N, C-alpha and C positions, 0 to 999 in steps of 0.2 A: 349688068343689073337693069331690070325693067324700070320704066318710069313709076309704075304703081309701087314697086318695092322701095324705090328711092323716096317717094312721098311718105310711105308708111314709116320708113326709117327716120326721116326728118321729123315727123310728128313725135315719135318716141324719143329721139335724141333731144328735142327741144325741152321736153319735160325733165329728162335726166340731167341735162346741162343746167337748167334753172335750179333744180334741187341742189346740185353740187355747188353752184355759185353761192347760193344762200348759206350753205353750211361751211364750206371752206373759206369763204371771204371773212366770216366772223373770226376764224382762227387767226388770220393774218392781219386783220384790222388791229389787233393788239400789238403785233410786232411793229407796225408802223408807228403807233403811238409811242412805244418804248424807244424806238430809234430817234424820233423827233424830239422827245423830252429827255433823252439820255443825259445831257449835261445838267438839266434842271434836277432830274432825279438823283444825280450824283451829289449835288449840293445838299439836297434834302435828306438823303438816306446815308450818305458817306461823307460827311462834312469834315474831312481831315486831309492834311497835306495840301498840295497845290492843285490847280484846276485839272492838270493832266492826271494826277493820282485819283481824283474824284471820278473823272471820266473812265479811267481804266477799271475802277471798282464797279462803276455802273454797268459797263460792258461785261464785266466779270459775272455779275448777277444775271445778265441777259444770257451769257454763255451757259450758265448752269442749267437753264431750261433745255438748251439744245443737247447737252450731255445726257439728259434724262430721256431723250427721244428713242434711243435703241431699246430701252426697257419697255417703253410704250409700244414700240414696234412689235415686240414679242407678244405683249398682252393683246393688242388689237389684231395682230396677225392670226392668233388663235381664234379669237372671236369671229373674225371675218371669214376664215377658211373653214371653220367648223359650224358656226351658228348662222352665218350669213353676212354678206357685204353691208346690207342696209343697217342691220343691228349695230355693227361696229361704227358706222358713220354717226348714227344718232347718239350713241353713248359718248363719242368723242366730242360732239358739239357741246353737250352739257358740261363735260369735264373741262372744256376751254372757257365757256361763258361764265361760269360761277367764279373761278379765280380772277378772271379779268374784271368782273364787276367788283370783286373784293378789293382790287387795287384802289378803287375810289374811296374806300373807308380806311385804308392803311395808315396808322400813325407814323409820323416822320421821326427822325433822329431826335428832334427837339423834345418830343413827348415820350419816346420809348428807348432812347439811347441805341446801343448797338443791336438790340433786338429788332428794331425796325428794318435794318438791313437783312437780318436773318429771315424775318417774315417775307420780305420782298423776294429773297432768293427761293424760299419755300414755294411761294406762288409761282415763280418761274418754273420750278421743277414740276409742279402739277400740270402746268400748261404744256410743258415739254412732253410729259407722258401722253397727253391728249393729241399733241401734234405728231407723236410717233405713229398714230394710225389714221388720223384725220385726212391729211393731204394724200398719203399713199392710197388710202381707201377711196378717195375721190378719183385718183388716177385710174385705179383698177376698175372701179364702177363704170366710168365712162368708156374705158377701153373695151371692156367685155360686152357692153351694150352696142358698140358700133361695128359696122362691117369692115372687113379687112382692107377694102379699097380706100376707106376714109378714116382710118385709125389715127393717122397723123393730124388730120384736120380736126376731128372731134376731140381727140385726147388733149389737144393743145388748150382746150377750154379749162382743163384742170389748173395749169399754171396761170392761165388768164384769171381764174377765180382767186388765186393767191395774190396776184398783182392788183386785182380789183379791190380786194379787201384792204390791201396796203394803200391804194389810192384813196379809198374811203377814209381810212385813218389819217392819211396825209392831209386831205382836204379839211377834215374836222380840226386837226391840230393847227393847220394854217389859219383857219377862221378864228380859232381861239386866240392865236398869237396876235392877230390883227384887232380883234374885238376887245381884248383885255390888255391893260397895261402890265408891265413885267411884274410888279408887286402883287397884283391880283392873281395873275397866272401862277405865280410861285406859291401864293397863299392857299388858294383853293381851286383856281380855274383849271388846272391840269387834271383834276379828279373827274370833272364832268364827262370828258370823252371816254374815259374808262367805264364809268357807270352806265352809260346808255347802251353798252354792248349787250347787256342781258336781254334786251328786247329782240335782238336778232336770233337768239336761240329758239324762241317760240315760232318765229317765221320759218326757220330752217326745218324744224321738226314737222311742222304742218305740211310743208311741201314734200318732204321725203317720205312721209307715211303713205302718200298716194302712189308710190312706186313699188315695184317688186325687184327681187334680185335678178341679175342677168341670166338669160337662158343658158349661156355657156357654162356658168357656174352650177346652175341647177341640174343640167345634164351630167356634169362631172360627178355631182354628189350621188346620182342614181347608180353609177357604175359600181359593181362589186369588185373591189380590189383587196389585196392583202392589207390587214390592219397594221400599220406601222406608225409609231408616234411621229407627229408632224415635224418636230425639230430634228429628230434623228433622220427622217427621210430627207429633209432639206440639206443638212450638213453632210450626209453620206452620199447622196445622189446628185445634189445640185450645187456643190461648193464652188464649181467653176463659174456658175451664174452669179453667185454672191460676189466673188472677186471682180468679175467683169463689170457688174453694175456699180460697184464702188469706184472703179477706175473711170468709168464713163461719167460718173457723177461728181468728180472732184471739182470741176469748173462750176457746176451748178451750185455746190456748197459754198465755195469761196467767193465766187463772183456775185451771187445773189445778195449775200449779206454785206458785201462791200458796197455794191451799187445802191442798195436800199436803206440799210441800217447805218452804215458808216458815213456815207456821202453827205447827208443833211448836216451832221455835226462837223464834218470836214469843211464844208463851205462856211459854216458859221464860225468855228473856232480857229481853224488853220488858215483859211483864206480871208477871214474877217469881213464876210459879206453881211453879217447880222442875221438874227434868227428869222425875221420875216422874209427877207430876200432868199435865204437858204431854203426855207420851207416852200416858198412859191416856185423856185426853180425845180426842186425835186418833185413837187406835186404835178407840175406840167409834164415833166419827163416820165413820171410813172404812168400817166394816162397814155402817153405814146408807147410806153413799154408794153402795156397790156395789149394794145392793137398790134404791135410788132410781133408779139408771141403768136397770135393767131395767123399772121402772115407766115411765120416760120413753120407752123404746123401744116398749113395749106401747101406750101412749097415742097415740103418733105414727101407728100403723097405723089408729087409729080417728078421730082428729081432724085429721090432716094435719100433716106435718112442718114446713112453712114457718110456718104460723100458730102452732103450739105453740112453736117455737124463738124466734120474734119476741117472743111474750108473755113467755116466761121471761127472755129477755135484758133486756127493758125493766124488768120487775119487779126483777131483780137490780141494775140501774143505779140504780133509785130507792131500794132498801132497804139497799144495802150499807153506806153511811156510818152510818145509825142502828144497824145490827147491830154494826159495829166499835166504836161508842161503848158499847154494852151489854156488850161483851166485857170492858171494863175493870173492871166491878163485882166480878167474882170468878170462880172456876173453873166454878161451875154455870151462870152466865149466859153465860160464854164458850163452854161446850159447846153450849148451846142456840142461841146466835148463830151459831156455826160450823156447826151442823147446818142452820140456816135458809139460810145461804149455799150449803151443799152441796146442799140439796134443790132450790133454784131452779136452780142450775147443772146438776144432774142431769136436770131436765126438758128443758133445752136440749141437754145432752150426749148423752143416750140415743139420739136420732135421728141424731146426727152421722155415724156410719159409713154408714148407708143414704143419707143426703143427699149426701155428697161422692163416694161410689162411683157414684151414679147420674149424676153430671155428666159422666163420661168413658165412651166406648165401650169394649168389651171389650179390643180389641187394644192400647190404650194405657192401660188402666185402672190397672194396678199402678204403672207408672212415673209416670203422671200424678198419682195420689193420693199416692204417696210423695214426689214432688218438692214438690208444693203444700203438703201437710200438714207436711212436715219443714221447709220454708222458713218456714212460719208459726211452728212450734215454735222455730226458731232466732232468727227476727226478733222475735217477741213473747213468747216464753216463756223463752228461755235466761237472760236477765238480769233477769227479773221479781223473783226473790228478792233478787238483788243490788241492784236499783233500789229495792225496797221498804225494804231495810235502810238504804241511803244516804239516802233521802228522810226517814226517821225521824231519822237523825243530823243531817241538814242543817236540818230544820224544827223538831225537838223535839216534833213532833206524832205520837204513836204510832198515830193513826187514819188517817194520810195514805195508807197502802197502798190504802184504799178508792178513791182517785182512779184507780188503775190498773185496777180492776174497771170503773169507770164508762166510762173511755175505750175499753177493749177491747170492752165490751158495745155501745156505740154504733156502733163500727166494724163489728161483726158484724151489727147490725140493718141497716145500710146494705147489706151484702152480701146478706142474706136478702131484703131488699126487691126487689133486682134479680133474684134467682133465681126461675126458673119450675120448680116441682116436677114431676118426671117427665121433664124435658127434658135431653138430653145436648148438650154444646156443642163 
């Protein structure tokens, strides 16, 4: 590629990436807040049983949103593959922002009884529908705008935007925990971070309105082909691609929600580091997480996505239990161990968008990636924090969540072994 083409691509991709960071970050900002305030929300909305039961109920409401993601995947897949990638992204932004802001006004159990938990779960479901197309729409949008030689590098900005949003939520939650005493935080302080999320929706829409759909998508729309319903075409012609993406994505689903949503509560409640220390450790490591993802994407364009992802997954399966054991020593060792897990996960995770987008042809790409990715999130990620919490209570072994990493990593390695890089199915 000539220098002029590289410069032109860079200018285009800069706008594309900024627009996607603005939109996707908003969606994952909420996930950070929920993970950081999971124990507090459990007390406020599910104040029955012991602390473990409250936490399991809180994570159960969190999981309900992920269960709704496959439905959102179909809905936004249709919109994106038929009406346009950009339209799907803008709709998903508002569908995430409004319920997140509504969290700030939600009555607790003290005022509404069991209906408070029902409303909280309903909000999570609406957000799950939005996430069904938001993140995958971001992946496809960046992937189709970028050149083949740099798809690993540029596409890794999609998961970067996810982690950036999580970091933003983590930082705001940490600031709130330091600035407010526990009584104030539990009374009304937790509502403020949720409420300010609505501002981000206007910023994201403004940026994305200045962009057009990818040329690859527009060219495919112009081609005259046999009219076949989108879902029928997907399941009759590309079912192998669906299965393959689910297999490759198992570690993405389980690993991400354990590292980001479960770990802050794990440090606080299981290792007794306290809320402020736990939030601070996780916030620092999430910043490093976002940078490591970009490194993983960049490396994949040079060494090959399949080989790199297999290597990182195997190393994670081998080292995860020793790293969980080291976490118990103290906050400093916990921070280093957590980063060790994050780094290995990032080397696998950075190439994920380019890998799973390449598996589908253009005309069924968004709905295919959305359904497969969100099914994996629902099946293997939704209840990962709940399962990890339950396993600790059942076994008495606070390092047992490592087993979930091992199982998911091995399933992913099996999928990667079958996958032929560069081939659509």
